[in-house]
Structures are given as C-alpha cells and as structure tokens.
C-alpha positions, -999 to +999 in steps of 0.1 A: -392+222+104-363+229+127-371+245+160-348+273+172-336+266+207-334+296+231-304+303+252-311+302+289-277+304+305-239+302+300-216+282+322-178+279+324-174+244+339-195+213+338-196+212+376-217+244+376-247+228+359-245+190+366-274+191+391-294+215+369-290+190+341-306+163+362-334+185+372-342+193+336-341+156+328-365+148+356-391+172+341-384+160+305-372+194+294-357+194+259-323+210+260-289+212+244-255+221+259-235+238+232-197+237+235-200+211+263-175+186+247-148+211+238-150+228+272-145+194+289-114+187+268-100+222+272-116+235+304-094+266+307-103+277+273-141+277+279-144+315+277-126+315+243-154+293+229-182+314+245-187+291+274-211+262+277-244+275+265-277+259+278-302+260+249-339+252+257-366+241+233-391+270+229-421+249+241-402+241+274-386+275+280-410+288+307-408+256+327-370+255+323-367+291+334-386+283+366-363+253+373-332+274+366-344+303+389-353+279+417-319+261+413-300+294+415-320+308+445-320+277+467-294+252+455-274+254+487-304+258+512-304+220+519-268+221+533-278+242+564 
C-alpha cells in the first residue's frame, strides 16, 4: 500500500531549505522534495514547475511541522 505524502512547504531555491533538510534527517523524518532536480538545473524556472515541494510521510507530519515552525521562527537567532 502506497502512503500519500502530505505537502508541508514550497520553496524556490535549494538554499532556502538546506538546513531544514539536515534537521529532518537528524530526526529520521521521512520526506520527499518534489521538483528538486529540475529546479536545480533551471533555478529561474522554479515557479513554472510549482516550486520545490516538501512532502512529509503522514506518520511524521506532526513532528516535521514542529521542526519546520521552529526553523522558521528562530533560524537566525543564533547569529546575534
């Protein structure tokens, strides 16, 4: 049975999510970045492809959402 992954976020460039990707890996979150390769090859056409979509496994969605929200709210707090 194939699980339906749930979209959590959409990005334009890989640099926007590279740290988030590492955080998801650290917590063993199952995820897929859809359109990641084509957006890397043609970065200025990312919007035409619908952006780079972060899809999360349903069982990991709550934890991934927490990580995503924490990342967005405090990602630059360490630079002070």
